[in-house]
Every structure is written in C-alpha cells, then in structure tokens.
N, C-alpha and C positions, 0 to 999 in steps of 0.2 A: 367688350372688356378684355384686355390683354392678359397674358399668363401671369405676369407679375402682380397685376391688380387682383386677379382671382386668388392667387396664393396669399396675398395680404389679407383678403377678405376671409379666406379659410382659416388663417392663423388667428384673426380677431374673433372668429366665431367660436372656436374651441376654447379660447381663453374666457370668453363670455360665459359659455356653458359651465366651465369649471368654476369660475368665480360665483356663479349662481348656486351651484352645488355646495361649494365651500361655505357660502353665506348661510344657507339653510342648515348645514351640518353644525356650524358654530352656534346657531340658535338652539339646536337640539342639545348640544353640550351644556349650554347655559341653563337650559330648562330642566334637564334630566339628571345632571350630576351635581352632587354637593361639592363645593370647591372652597373649603374652609382653610386649607393650607396648600403648600407647594406639592406635597405628596398626592393630594386628591386632584389637583389640577393636572399634574403629570399623568395620573392614572386615567383621567377622562380623555385626554388627548391620545394616550397610548391605545385605549380600547377602540377609538375611532380611526386610528392611524391607517389601518390596512385599507379601509374603503376610501379614505381621503386620498392617499397616495395612489391607490388603484385608479381612481378617476383622473388623477394627473397623468398617469401612464397612458390611459386610454386617450386622453386629450393629445398627448404627444404622438401617439400612433395615428390619430386622425390628421394631425399636422403633417407627419412625414409620409404616411401611406394612404392619404385620402383618396388618391386615384384608384387604389385597389379596393377600398371600402365601397366605392361607388362604381366599380367596374361593371360594364354591361355585357361585354364580349371578351373572349380570349380564345386562343388557339389550343387545340388539344395537343399535349406534349408527345402523344404517341403517333397519331395520324396527321396532325396538322390542320384538321378541319376546324372551322370557327364554331365556338360553342356560345350559346346565349345563357345569360344568367338566370338561375332559378331563384327561389326565395332566399333571403338571408337567414342563416341558421346561427344559433347562439351556442357558445361554449364558455365554461368558466375557466378563467386563467388565474393561476396563483403564482405569485413571484415573492421573493423576499421583501420587496418594497411594498407590495400591495396586491389586492385581489379585485377583479372586475369581470364583467360579462362582455364578451366580444361577439358582436354580430357581424358576420362577414358573408359575402356572396358565395353561392355554391354553383358550380358549373358541372354539366354532365354531357359526355359525348355518347350519343346513342350508337354510333358506329363501333366504338371500342368498348362500350359499357364501362366507361371510365369516369369516375367522379373526382372533382378536384376543388381545393380551396387555395387559390393563388396567394392570398394574404398569409395563410398559415406557413406556406413555404418561404415567403419573403421575410417573415418574422423569425423563422427558424424555431417554430414551436415544437415542444415535445408532444408525444402521443398522450402522455398523462396531463391532467390538469395542472399538476405541480411541475413547474418548469425547471430547467437545468440548474438554476442557481439554488433552488430549494434542494434538489437531489444532491448537489455538491455538499451543502451543509449537513444533510442527513448522513452521508457517508463519513464526513469528517467527525461528527459527533459520535456516531455509532462505532467508529474505529477506536475511540478513546474510552468508552464506557458502555455499560449494558444498555440494550435497546430501550428498556423501560426508562432508565435514567436519561438517555439521549432524547427520548420523546418528551419527558418532563422539562428538560433543559430548553429544548426548542420552543415549547409553549411559553416558558417564562421569558425568553428573550424576545419572541416575536408576537406573543399574544394569540397565536394560531395553533390549533391542535393538530398533531400528526400522530397517527397510531404507531405502536411498536411494529406491527406487521408491515406497514409502509416503509418504516425505517429499515427493516430487515430486507425487504425486497429491493429497495433502491441501492443499498450497500452491495448486495450480491450481484445485482445487474451490472453495476459499475465494475466490480472486481472480476467477474467471471471471464471476461475476454482480455484481461491484462496479461501480457507476457513479460518475461524477464527484461527484454530490451526496452520495454515501455517504462519500466521503473528506474532505468539507469540514466545517469546524466549522459550527454552526448560525447562522442569521441573528441570533439573540439574542446569541450569543457575539461575533460580529463587531461588531455595533452597540455592545456593551459596551466593546470595545477602542477603538472610535472615540470613544465618549463619554469614556473615561478620558484619552485623548490630547488631547481638545478642551478639557478643563477649564482655565479661566483664560487661554484663548488667543483672540485677536481673529479670526484667520483659520481657515478650515476645515483640518483635517489633510490631508496628502498621502497618497494611496494610489497606489503604483506597480504597474503591470502590466508585468513584464519577460518577453519572449518570446525563445526561441532554439531552435536545432536542434542536436542532437548525432548521432553515427552509432554504430550498434551492429551486431555481427555476426549476420546472420540466415540461416537455411536456408529453402529453399522448403518449404511445407507438403506432407506426403505425402498421397496420395489416400486417402480413407476406407477403401477396400476392400483396400489394399495397404500395411499398416502396416510390413511388414518389407522393403519395397522399398529399394533403394540410395538413400542420401541424395543429393539434388541438390547442385550447386555452390553454396556460400554467397556472399553479397554483403553489403555494408555498406548498411544502410538508415537513413534519418533518423528519429531519435526527437525529435518535436516536443514542446515543453513551455512552460509559463508559470509564473510565480511572482507571487503577489499579496502585498504587504506594506505596512505603514504606516510612514512615517518619523516617528520620535519623537526629535527633537533630532539627536544624532550616531549614534543606533542605529536598527535596523530592528525592527519588530514583525511577525513572520511570520504570515501568514494561510493561504494555500493554495499548494501546489505540485501540478502535474499534468503527467505526461509519458506519452506513448504513441507507439508506432510507428503512424503514421497519416498521412493526407493533410491538407492545410491546411484543407479544408472541414469535416473531422471535428473538428479542434481548434476551429474557429470555432463549430460547433454546441455544443461543450462550454462555450465562453465565453458563448454565448447562454443556456444553461441556468443558469449561476450568476448571470448578470445578471437573468434572469427570476425567480430564487429570492430576489432581494433581497440577494445577498451583495456586490454592488458598488453601494452606495447613492450614486449620483452627486450627489444633492442635498446630501449631508452631507459630502462629501469633494472634494478637488481631484484628479482622476485624471490621472496621467501615464503614458504608454506609452513604453517604451524597448526598443530592439532594434537589430540590425545592419541592413545594407542589403538583406536578403532581401525580395523583393517580396511573398511570401505574408504576411509579418507586417503590412505597412502596408495592403495591399489589404483584408485581412479586418478588421483593427481599425478602419479608417475606416468600414466598413459598420456595425459593432456599436457603436462609441463615437465618433460624429462630433464631439463637443465636447471630447474629451480632448486634453491637451497631448502632442504627439508629440516624442520626443527620440531622435535618432540617437546610438548609443553613441559617446562621444568617442574611446575607444581603437580602435574599428574605423575611425573617420575618420583617426586618427593613423597607422594602418598604411598607408593609402593615401598619406598625405603623405610618410612616410618611404620608401615604395616608389618614388615619383617622384624624391625628392631623391637617394636612393642611385643610382638608375639614371642620372640626368642629370648629377650632379656627381661621382659616385664614392662607393662605400660608405664611410661613416664619415669622410669628408673634412670639413675645416673648412667649406668652402662648402656642403656638404650639410647639416651641422648648423645653420648660420646660416639657410639657406633654409627648413628645416623649422620652426625655432623661429619665424621671422617669419611663415610661412604659418599655423601653428597659432594664433599670437596674433591674426592678422587674422580667422581663422574664429571664434575664441573670442568676439571682440567684434562679430561679425556683419558684417565687411567682406568679404562674399562676392564682390561685383563686382570688388574689387581683385584677389582671388585668381584669379578667372576671367580677368581681363584679363592677369595675369602668365602664366598657363598658355598663353594664346593667343599670347603673344610668344616663348615658349620655342622655340629652334631645336634640335631633337633631331638627334643625329649618326647615329642608326640608327633603323630602322623599329620595332625592339623598344621603344626608349625612347619613340618617338612614340606607340606603342600604349598604353603606360602613362599618358602625359600625357592622351591622348584619353579613356581609361577614367576617370581621375580627374575630368576636366572634366565628363563625363556624370554621374558619381556625385554631384559637388557640385551640379550643376544640378538633379538630381532630388530631392536631400535637403536643400538649403540652408535650407528653412523649418524643418527639425528641428535646426538647428545653432546656435541662438542661446544658446550655452552660458553667457555672462555673465549674462544676465537669467534664464535657467533656474536657475542656481545661487543667485542672489539670491532667487529665488522659493521656494527650499527643496527643489527637485527634485534627484534624482540624475541625473548625466550619464554615469555608467558602469554597465555591466551586470554588475558583479561578483556581484550577488545571484543572478541566474539562472545564471551560470557555476558558482557554488558548488553550486547545486541540481543542475545537470547532473552534476557530479562525484559528489556524495553519493548522489543517487538512481539515476542511470543507470550511470555509469562503474564505481562501486565494486562493483556486483553483476554487471552484464552484460558488462563488458569484462575478464573474468578470462582468464588464459592458457589458450588452447585452447578457450574457450567459444564455442559456436554455438547460436543460439536459433531456435525457431519463433516467428514474430511473436506469435501468440496467447499462448503461454507467457510470452514477454517482457513482454507487456502485463499479464498477470496478476501477474507479479512486480513490475512498476512500480506497479501499483495499491496493492499491499500496502506497498511502500516509501514511496509518497506518503502513505498513511494514517499510517504511523509518524512521518513527518516533520511531518505536520499535527496530530499528537496525537489522531487519531481511530481508532487501530488497534482499541481495545476496542469501539468503536462498530460496526466492520464485522464483528467476531467475533460480537457479539450479534445483528446482522442475519443473519449466516450461520446461527446456531443457530435463530433464529426461522423463517427461510425453510425450513431443512431439516426442522424439525418439521412445518411446514405441508405440505411435499412428502410426508412419510411418511403423514400423514393422508389427503391427496388420493389417493395411490397405492392405499391400502387401499380408499377409496370407489370409485375407478375400477375396480379389480379386482372388487369386489362387483357393481357395476352391469353390467360386461361379462359376468360369469358368469350373472347373472339373465336378461339378454337371450338 
C-alpha cells in the first residue's frame, strides 16, 4: 500500500472514530437532558461541547501527526543516538475549543538520561495542561476585572472552571518578562503614522510626550521563605507613567503608554530605550513635553530630550493661581475671580514679570496666605519658561495634560484602584504591562513572545537536565 493510500485510510479511520463518538454522545444528550425549548437544547449542547470538540481536535491531531503518535524510534537531540519507544503516556490537554486525553510515545536515552516526547514538541504544548490559548484569555480577562470575576466570566463563557489562583498565576507569568519595547508598536508602524500625518503639510508633525504620576495601593513584598507570614501595612506608592501621541488636527493619534511602580531614574531608562530604538524620531517630528510641576519630570526629560519644547500643564498652573486668589481675596468672591482671570491672561501671553511684580506687592493678612503667595512666586519663577501658552497653542502643541490623565485612569486606576485591592508592586507592574499592551494594540504581540519564550525554556530545561545528569 502506497503512502497516499495509507494517508487516505488514516484520514478515514479518525473520521469514523469521531463519528462513532459523536453518535454516542448525541444519544446521551437525548437521553439525559430535557429539551423542552431552545434554551434547554442550547444548554445541553453547551455542556457537552468541550468533550465533543476535544475529540474532534484529537482526531485532527491523529490525521496530521499520526506518524508521531505511532513513532517507534527517534534520535536523541543531545547525543544523536537512536532511542526506542517506551510505553505511551497520557496527559490532559485543555484548549479553548475543547478538552481531551492525549496518549503519546515516550522516548528515553540511557546515555544522556534524557526523556523526550516528540509529539509534545511538534504540537508546541505548554507545560501546563491549560494551553496557551486559555492562558491568553486568562490574562485578558484578569487585566480587565478582579480575578474572582474573571474566573466566573470564563466559566460562564466556556462552561469550564478555572480558579482565581490559576488566573493570577497565568497573568503574572505572562507579564513578568515583558519589557517596554515589547509593548511598543514597531519602529516601522510609528514612522508610517508620522508619514501619513505629514502628507501635504509644510511643518513637521507634533509628537507629545506627556508624563504624570498617580498613586496605587501597595503592600510590602513578603520574604521569599515566609510566603504565609502576616501581610505588612500597606501604603500608597506612585505609579509613574508617560504617553506618546501625535497631534493630527483636533484629534490625537496614540502611540505608546507605559506605567510602572518605579523610581524616576527607572522611568528615564525606559525613555532612553524607546529613544534608542528609534521610536521617537526627533528629526522627523517636533517634540513637545508636557507635565505638571514635579521635579522628576523636568530633570529627567531635560537630560534625555534637551531640544524638546517644554510645556507646563496649564490647568496645573491654574490651580496655583486660584489657590492664591481664593486665599487672599476670599473663596469665589468677585475680587478673587477678577484677579485670577487677569493673572491667567498675563501668564497666557507671557507677561510673567508683571505677575511676579504683583505677587511681590501683595500684603497678606495671615502667614498662611503669605506662604501660598511665596509658593506660587517660586513656582512661577522656576517654570515661567514653560508657560508661553499663546505661542505654544499657535504652534499646534497641547497645553493641557488631559491625554496622560485619561491614560492614568484607563490603565492604572480602573484595574488597580478597586475597592479593597492591595497589590505587591511586582504584581501591579505585571498587570500594568498587560494593560499598556492592550491600550497600545500590542497585546497579541506579547502573547506570541510569551509562547515563543516558554517553548524555548522548555527545550533549554530538557537540555540542562540532560547535561547535569551526564556530569
């Protein structure tokens, strides 16, 4: 019998086995389930769906990889010696489509003390019974809602139970090795967006780098050897982040968001990485940096982007103005409103010296009011070069930091600031990475990277085990 004939016979055999299984399962559905209306019929099929589709997947594996299911000999990947098949061993395989038991041949090299399942490698199986498509959905759901709710949602959608613990572990495993460049679109994608916005325009497009900090509820990390020890007292830590986007007329074209519980020098290192990767092509754009009065923003950005246009958030400046006006003239009084409007107008048009002169002439009635005046005086002195709002707006730049504020809410607050939630910083950062990838449109990219890296780890672990045993 030729190869084509054997292949046709193998194909017909798996189909026959699947049809026999399906016929028996339909008998079971008719016998055991009440089917008085469409809802009950749908429920009956849904509850049996996983095993039915699992058997279909198994049949297709037999069709495609039958030569590995029936393999008798193979060469050791380390020493090259021929290995004979031992018994077939079974493992449970769970996928989004269905669940089944896979019996595959096991090979063992005595010279290397190396055990191997060629079919597992050919199929790209995860070490867990829950395969990568399930882990993908676990991370997606868990990054949107609490682990408990994610677990319940998964069961309602698939009919299969997954514990909160497994949701937690899968999400952190995927997020822990993700770096900033992994969640970024490619250099080519960014340059393509810049090119599209630049068409038929005289001036280079504007790219805004908005930076801000938010606070999240963090717990101190437990010691490695005492995982069950009592949790320490929580505290609110700053989640530093930035958002890069292009201004296209009256709309913004999002590029990159990145948020982490970190120190300012760590965020600066991440900015350097994306700059060195060519994701901020300063020769092709006009770069504007916007933020509030936090020193870490301007100290770090000045080092990395010395030629960028610096813009102090107008609304942050406005808060200082209204704070002084309300304290000196009385809250919401006519005098306060008039002074605030006049002061903001002068600042808007760059008349900073007039504002400073007026502050110097104010006679505060209390020390508390004087402290507010002095604080605003220092604030204006330190940042006046970033407050030329009139020319900045006419140049096409944004003067408000609404873009990074919305990113803070969507990426950080929505998931991390849930009622009663406290996070270990590492787990919070893993979650933030996944949420940033989703917001940047690169979630599928990090999942593919995780699958590739995990397969490589599986191969390396086998090789290291073999080498250790030989020594």
